[in-house]
N, C-alpha and C positions, 0 to 999 in steps of 0.2 A: 201945421203943428206940431204941441212938441209934445215928444217922448218926452215919458218919466223915466228919472234918472234912477231905475233899481240900486241893491248892492251887484247883481244878476250884470244887468248893464258895463257898471265901473271895472267888472275881472273881464265879462269878455276886450272890451277895452284893455287893459291890463297883458289881458295874453293874448293878446295882436301886436303888444306895441312895446311892452318888458318893463312900461315907465312904471314910476315909483301908484299907489291908490288911489292918495290925497290930489297925486296932476291928470289921473286917470279924470277920477270925476269930477274938477274944474274944470277938464278940459267937456266936460260931457254939459253941463251948470254954462258954460260959458255957446252952444249948439242947440240949442234942445236939444240933447238927445241924438243928435244926428251920427253917428258913428261916424261915416269916411270923414265926412266934415272937422270931428274932433281928434282925427288922424292927421289933417292937416293943419290944425289945431299946433298940439302937440310939434307937428315938423318946425310953423316956425315960429314955436318958443325954442323947441336943440337948434337949431339957425343963426336968434338972440344970443343962447346961449354959446355960440360959438365965435360971433361977435367977441364978445364980451373978455372969454378968456383967446382975443386973440395973438395977445403979446407974450403968455404962457409961451416955455421952449418946448420941443418934441423932437428930446435928444432921443427915445424909444423906441424898438420898431419896431417890421416883422415883415419878411421878405415874401411874396406870393405871387405863386405860375399858376401856369394854366397848359398842359398842352393838348388841340386835334388835330393826330395823323394822317384822322379818314380826310379832314379838309383843309391839311399841309400849313398850322398856324397854329402861331406858340407867344403867350408876351409873359413878363413878370416886372410885378411889379414892388415899388419900394414905399411904404406905408407907415409912416410917425407917429404913437402920440407921445404921455408927456411923461407914462412911469411905465418899470420894468413890471409889472403885475396887469395890466391895464396889455401890455403885450402879445400876456401869454394867455389874453380868454380865450375862450369860445369865440363868443363873439364877434372878437376883431383877428381873433384867426380866419373864421369866414371873413368875414369885408376883403382882406386882402388879399384872399384865392376872388372873389367873388372881384374886386377890382383889376383882375387877371383875366377875368375869361371877357370883363368886360373888353380890356382894350382890344383880346385878338378878338372879339367881334365886331368891333368899331373903328374898328384903326384911328382912334383922333390924333390930332397930330403933336398935340403939347398937351399941358395938364390945364391948361385952363378951359383947350377948349372940349378936352375931358367930361370937367364936371357939367358941361351945361347939357351936354346930350342926358337924354331919354334912358335909364340906366336901364342895361341887356333883359338884367334880371329879377325885371317884379314894374315897380310906381312908379314915377318920379323920378328926376335925376340923380345923375351922381351922386351929387351933393347933393340931392337929400338922403339917400342911400348914406353914405359917410353919419351928417346928421343925425339919423333916428341912430344907430350906437354912439354917436355922441349923447346922445338927449339916457339911451342907459346906463354908461358907462361915467359923464361926467365928465370928460376931457375931449381938451382939446386933441384934434388930430386930421391927417393932414396924407394925402395922396403923392406924393414925393418923391416921383419918377415914376418912368416908366420906357420898358421898347419891345416892343411887337417882331418878329422875322416870321418869315412866311414864303413859304414856295420849298421847305425841307420837308426833313424826318428828326422828329425833336423827344428828348428828352431829356428830365425832370428830377433837382431834387432839389428839398430847403431844410437846410439843418436841424433840427430839433427840437432845437430850442429859436427859432426863425430867423439867426442875428444873418443868415450866410444862403443863399441862394441859386442855383444857376438854372439854366437852357441852353441845352446843346443842339446844335445844329451840323445833323446830318445830311449829305447825298448820298445817292445805293440803292437798295434794295426793298426788302421790308420791315418794318418799324422793330423790330427786340428788346423793349419796355425794360425788358429786367437789367440787361447790359447796356444802356443809356444811363439808365440811373446810377448801372453803376463803378460810370463813366463819370455825369455828371459831379455825382458824392464824391469823385476825385481829384475833380479839378475843383471843387468849397476847397477841399481839405489843403494840396498843392494848393493851390494859384497858380497854376504855370504862364507865364506873360506870353509863347507861341505857340499854337498845335503843331503845326508840323518844321522841319526841318526845310523848305523850299522857305518858309512865311520869315524865314531868321534872317534882318537887313545884310548886309554883304558885309561893313561894317563892325556889326556883331559878333560875326560869323571872324574873325579875320582876327578880330580878337580875342576870341577861344583857340583859335590857333597860332596865335604866334604865343600864347598863356601854354598850349601843353607843349610845345615844342623849345620854349624854355626848361620848364620840368625834365623835359630827357635829356636835355643839354648838361642840365646841371646833376644827374647824375654818373659821377665817376664809371662806372659800371658800363654803361653807353659807352667810352668811349672809342669805343676798340667793335663796338657792330658795324656791319655794313650796312648802307644806304637802304636796300629793302626790306633790312626787318625795325631797324627804327624806324620806317613808315606803318610797316606797320605797327606797332606801336603807338606807335601820330593819328592811328584813325580810331586804336581804342580807350585809347587818355578822349579825343574827342569825343565819341561816341557817349563815354558814362558823364563830360562836363553838361554835353551835351541832352540827355534826361536825366541835368539839373532844369532844365527851365524851354523845350520841347515837349507837348502835349502826349503823343504819337511813344520818345523815345523811351518816356518813365515807365517801372515797371508797374501794374495800377495798383493799387492799393490795394483792395483784398485778394490777398496772395493766397487764401485758403481756399480762397473762390476760383482762383485763375491764375495758378502757378506756376511759374518759369513764361509770364505771360507781360506783354507790354502791352499799353491803353490802342499801340499802332496794329499791331496783332490779337489781337482783341477783337477789333471792327475791321480789323481787313476780314478773318474767319465772316462774321457775319454779313458780306457784303457792303462796310458803310464804310465811304471817307467823312473825317472829321472836318465842317470850311467852315464853322462859326459859334461862339462859347458866349454867352451876355454875365456875368457873377458881378451881381449886387450884395454887397455887405449892410445893413444898418451904422448908418451917422461917415459909410466911405465915403471922403471927395474925391472925383472923378476926373485926373487934370485933361 
């Protein structure tokens, strides 16, 4: 038996889906006033809209992150859309973070599998969740890439415009949320290629040492200095060079909060050892 399609029922469907009023009335007319069937009908229409926009370029987007230190799991995703205003919309911001939370909870092996999984935060699949937002914003949206981390202590940071995000993994004591966020923000800003000095490849370290010795020998004032003094000078210069490429050797970016403190020192004081970070930037090509 059909339910009369009243303005109140149309508004109810509109409130639940954020779809245009005209489309909500059409959905209810097509489905005898049944709200749940109308929602599924709208989803099918949004899916068709996604196919129609399949060729559209998704050059804009946002990074989403999720951290659960109680479960020792974290995730970071890159969501793409067509325009910058859409990437900054509240719906898209929530979607990106929802995708990160889903990846953390359901551990899909790749994007294709993730899209077919039941969405961890509600009804339908992950693909349905994305199409729901596409129906509101009327743009193509894609889950572009993600990484999931498990077994550590995590911090995360997303730049205010969503263009860059970081998840940092540490081992050690209790999570220090503020410190881990600050170090993640540091990584987002400076993007060091190595976490610790021990992680610098031997050939890179040898090259840096050679550059230091070349600089020292090029200075006439060093010609008469004894070997032990030259070694001290070389060690200081090498430390400065390593601070350009090694996270733990770099001064904390927020010098007001951490005066005279390196990233390594700040983490060590909190009983934490950095072991890995994932930094995603919208549109960046990973080689």
